[in-house]
C-alpha positions as CSV (number, residue, x, y, z in Angstrom):
1,M,-18.1,3.2,3.4
2,A,-19.0,5.4,0.4
3,D,-20.4,8.3,2.3
4,N,-18.7,11.5,1.2
5,M,-15.8,9.5,-0.3
6,L,-14.2,11.2,-3.3
7,V,-12.6,8.8,-5.8
8,L,-10.3,10.0,-8.6
9,V,-10.4,7.8,-11.7
10,V,-7.3,8.2,-13.9
11,E,-8.1,6.5,-17.2
12,D,-7.6,7.6,-20.8
13,E,-10.0,5.0,-22.3
14,P,-13.4,6.7,-22.4
15,R,-15.4,3.5,-22.3
16,V,-13.5,2.3,-19.2
17,S,-13.7,5.7,-17.4
18,R,-17.5,5.9,-18.1
19,Y,-18.0,2.4,-16.7
20,L,-15.9,3.3,-13.6
21,R,-17.7,6.6,-13.1
22,S,-21.2,5.1,-13.3
23,S,-20.3,2.1,-11.1
24,L,-18.8,4.2,-8.4
25,Q,-21.6,6.8,-8.5
26,A,-24.2,4.1,-8.3
27,S,-22.5,3.0,-5.1
28,G,-22.6,6.4,-3.6
29,Y,-19.1,7.7,-4.3
30,E,-18.3,11.1,-5.6
31,V,-16.1,10.8,-8.7
32,L,-13.5,12.9,-10.6
33,V,-12.0,11.7,-13.8
34,A,-8.6,12.5,-15.4
35,A,-7.7,11.3,-18.8
36,D,-3.9,11.9,-18.5
37,G,-1.2,11.9,-15.9
38,V,-0.7,15.7,-15.8
39,K,-4.4,16.4,-15.1
40,A,-4.4,13.6,-12.5
41,L,-1.7,15.4,-10.5
42,E,-3.5,18.7,-10.7
43,L,-6.7,17.1,-9.4
44,V,-4.8,15.4,-6.6
45,Q,-3.4,18.7,-5.5
46,G,-6.6,20.6,-5.8
47,N,-9.1,18.0,-4.4
48,R,-7.2,15.5,-2.2
49,P,-9.3,12.5,-3.1
50,D,-9.9,9.7,-0.6
51,L,-8.9,7.0,-3.2
52,I,-7.3,6.9,-6.6
53,L,-7.9,4.4,-9.3
54,L,-4.8,4.8,-11.6
55,D,-4.3,3.3,-15.0
56,L,-0.6,2.9,-15.9
57,R,-0.6,3.5,-19.7
58,L,-1.5,7.2,-19.8
59,P,-0.8,10.0,-22.2
60,R,1.5,13.0,-21.2
61,M,2.9,11.1,-18.2
62,H,3.1,7.4,-17.5
63,G,1.1,6.1,-14.6
64,L,4.3,5.0,-12.7
65,E,5.6,8.6,-12.8
66,V,2.2,9.8,-11.6
67,L,2.3,7.3,-8.7
68,E,5.8,8.3,-7.7
69,N,4.9,11.9,-7.6
70,I,1.8,11.3,-5.5
71,R,3.7,9.2,-3.0
72,K,6.2,11.9,-2.4
73,Q,3.4,14.0,-0.7
74,H,0.3,11.9,-0.1
75,E,-0.8,8.8,1.7
76,M,-4.2,8.2,0.1
77,P,-4.8,4.6,-1.1
78,I,-4.0,4.0,-4.7
79,I,-5.3,1.0,-6.7
80,I,-3.6,0.3,-10.0
81,L,-5.6,-0.6,-13.1
82,T,-3.5,-3.0,-15.3
83,A,-3.9,-5.0,-18.5
84,N,-2.9,-8.7,-18.6
85,D,0.4,-7.9,-20.3
86,T,1.7,-5.4,-17.7
87,E,3.1,-7.8,-15.0
88,E,6.4,-5.9,-14.9
89,D,4.7,-2.6,-14.5
90,K,2.4,-4.0,-11.8
91,V,5.4,-5.1,-9.7
92,K,7.1,-1.7,-10.2
93,A,3.9,0.0,-9.1
94,L,3.6,-2.0,-5.9
95,M,7.3,-1.2,-5.1
96,L,6.6,2.5,-5.7
97,G,3.8,2.4,-3.1
98,A,0.6,1.3,-4.8
99,D,-1.8,-0.5,-2.4
100,D,-3.5,-2.9,-4.7
101,Y,-4.2,-3.6,-8.3
102,L,-7.1,-4.7,-10.6
103,T,-6.4,-6.6,-13.8
104,K,-8.6,-5.6,-16.7
105,P,-11.3,-6.7,-17.5
106,F,-12.9,-6.6,-14.0
107,G,-16.4,-6.5,-12.8
108,T,-18.3,-4.3,-10.4
109,R,-18.2,-6.7,-7.5
110,E,-14.4,-7.1,-7.8
111,L,-14.0,-3.4,-8.0
112,Q,-16.1,-2.8,-4.9
113,A,-14.3,-5.6,-3.0
114,R,-10.9,-4.1,-3.7
115,I,-12.0,-0.6,-2.7
116,V,-13.6,-1.9,0.6
117,A,-10.5,-3.9,1.4
118,V,-8.0,-1.1,0.8
119,M,-10.1,1.5,2.7
120,R,-10.4,-1.0,5.6
121,R,-6.6,-1.2,5.8
122,Y,-6.3,2.5,5.9
123,K,-8.8,2.8,8.7
124,Q,-7.1,0.1,10.8
125,T,-3.8,1.7,11.4
126,E,-4.2,1.3,15.2
127,V,-2.8,-2.0,16.2
128,P,-3.7,-3.2,19.7
129,V,-0.6,-3.4,21.9
130,E,-0.5,-4.8,25.4
131,R,1.6,-3.5,28.3
132,T,3.7,-1.1,26.3
133,T,3.4,1.9,24.0
134,L,7.0,1.8,22.7
135,Y,8.9,-0.8,20.7
136,Q,12.7,-0.6,20.7
137,N,14.9,-2.9,18.7
138,G,18.5,-1.6,18.2
139,D,18.0,1.8,16.7
140,L,14.5,1.0,15.3
141,R,11.8,2.5,17.5
142,I,8.0,2.5,17.1
143,D,5.9,4.8,19.2
144,Y,2.5,3.2,19.0
145,T,0.7,6.2,20.7
146,A,2.1,8.7,18.2
147,R,2.1,6.2,15.3
148,Q,5.7,7.3,14.7
149,V,8.6,5.2,13.5
150,M,12.2,6.2,14.0
151,V,15.5,4.8,12.9
152,G,18.2,6.5,15.0
153,S,17.3,10.1,15.1
154,Q,15.5,10.1,11.8
155,S,11.7,9.9,11.5
156,V,10.5,7.3,8.9
157,H,7.4,8.0,6.8
158,L,5.3,4.9,6.2
159,T,2.0,4.4,4.5
160,P,-0.7,2.9,6.7
161,T,-0.2,-0.6,5.1
162,E,3.5,-0.4,5.6
163,Y,3.0,0.6,9.2
164,R,0.6,-2.1,10.0
165,L,3.0,-4.7,8.5
166,L,5.9,-3.4,10.5
167,V,3.9,-3.4,13.7
168,T,2.6,-6.9,13.1
169,M,6.2,-8.1,12.7
170,A,7.5,-6.1,15.6
171,E,4.8,-7.6,18.0
172,N,6.0,-11.0,16.9
173,T,9.7,-10.4,17.1
174,N,11.8,-13.6,16.7
175,R,8.8,-15.5,15.4
176,V,8.6,-16.8,11.9
177,L,5.5,-15.4,10.3
178,T,4.2,-17.2,7.2
179,H,3.3,-15.4,4.0
180,D,-0.3,-16.5,4.5
181,Y,-0.4,-15.2,8.1
182,L,1.0,-11.8,7.1
183,L,-1.3,-11.4,4.1
184,S,-4.4,-12.4,6.0
185,H,-3.5,-10.3,9.1
186,V,-2.5,-7.1,7.3
187,W,-4.4,-7.2,4.0
188,G,-7.3,-9.6,4.7
189,A,-8.2,-13.2,4.0
190,E,-9.0,-12.5,0.4
191,Y,-5.3,-11.7,-0.2
192,S,-3.8,-14.9,1.1
193,E,-2.3,-15.9,-2.2
194,D,-1.1,-12.4,-3.3
195,V,2.5,-13.0,-2.2
196,H,3.9,-10.4,-4.7
197,I,2.0,-7.7,-2.7
198,L,3.7,-8.8,0.5
199,R,7.1,-9.0,-1.2
200,A,6.8,-5.5,-2.6
201,T,5.8,-4.1,0.7
202,I,8.6,-5.8,2.5
203,W,11.0,-4.4,-0.1
204,R,9.6,-0.9,0.6
205,L,9.9,-1.3,4.3
206,R,13.5,-2.4,4.0
207,Q,14.3,0.7,2.0
208,K,13.0,2.8,4.9
209,V,14.1,1.0,8.1
210,E,17.2,-0.9,7.1
211,H,20.7,0.7,6.9
212,D,21.5,-1.7,4.1
213,P,18.3,-3.0,2.5
214,T,20.2,-5.7,0.5
215,N,21.7,-7.0,3.8
216,P,18.9,-6.5,6.3
217,N,19.4,-6.5,10.0
218,Y,15.7,-6.5,11.1
219,I,13.4,-8.1,8.5
220,L,14.8,-11.4,7.5
221,N,13.6,-13.9,4.9
222,E,12.6,-17.4,5.9
223,P,12.9,-19.0,2.4
224,G,9.8,-20.6,1.2
225,V,7.9,-19.8,4.5
226,G,7.8,-16.1,5.2
227,Y,9.6,-13.4,7.2
228,R,10.9,-12.8,10.7
229,M,11.7,-9.7,12.7
230,V,14.9,-10.2,14.6
231,K,16.3,-8.5,17.7
232,R,19.3,-6.6,16.5
233,E,21.6,-7.6,19.4
234,E,21.0,-11.3,18.4
235,I,22.4,-10.9,14.9
236,G,25.9,-12.2,14.8
């Protein structure tokens, strides 16, 4: 997994950045370090890292602003580094497109597990589909061969995780999928209790594929259970 992988660590606390650099290098990763948000964006543009570990409380530019800027142009996985008192920022980060988070303090094993999990999701964008290469539901269309999502005539840009979640729901249209099923199937069994990650990704999907995200046509809540993709012509 680590072969030729370049990780950008964005962390202003020298003790933490030294720990991350040494842990990652010991596991075979190449590592770049940025101590502020502006430098982070420069390194992203100049080096295109395979993975970003992003602290939120940074000098010169807040981590949320860094995340938002990166997501306008790039799909690489981003893991947020948070302190125990940053729950609100953590949720905001997930809604802006972060793939995962690590709560400080964390150990080497947890760091490695999160990296492996997020990279696995990014490599598993191809979802097996039987008998068809095209999904059509109202004006929502998924071309599995091209890995392209369209709403009407507009192409929709999804991250690999968002795409995998959408395809999982599309291939189970009209079925209620529990939180646990979606988390285990899309993120992995170790995420089965991280419902806020699922909710944030559903929120992002609705922003991209629903005409009115506050009154969705396709991705509906099943309160206390999960979500369901509904055929548009069946919505009354």
